[in-house]
C-alpha angles and dihedrals in degrees: 000000000000115000115219132202118277119263093252094060112108097199112034096181092055089046090054091053091051090047092051090050091052092047091053093048100047127055093209116052128203098037134133093256093047093049092048089050091048093052091046092051092044091054091043089055089054100263121150138191125233116242123217116259117255120255112255098197095108130278129301134292124234115219135178109244117236126206147124095278117113102232124160113249091239092054098051116114126216114243121219112224121184116239118235 
């Protein structure tokens, strides 16, 4: 089974080169160290990651949190919750 680049990778061929470099350097792949090295090399080569698009359904809504904690009304903070 051939593993492909994640969906958020902007340049899959460059990602494959960085992955091959990490596999050749580390005896155990995948590992936390190997993956960190791969991401570092990918970014050093000029690779970028795609970011998710912002929601365009309006701003956010502020709500008062509810719970079992006894907090004075004057000390309660408003919580920002994204709409969507």
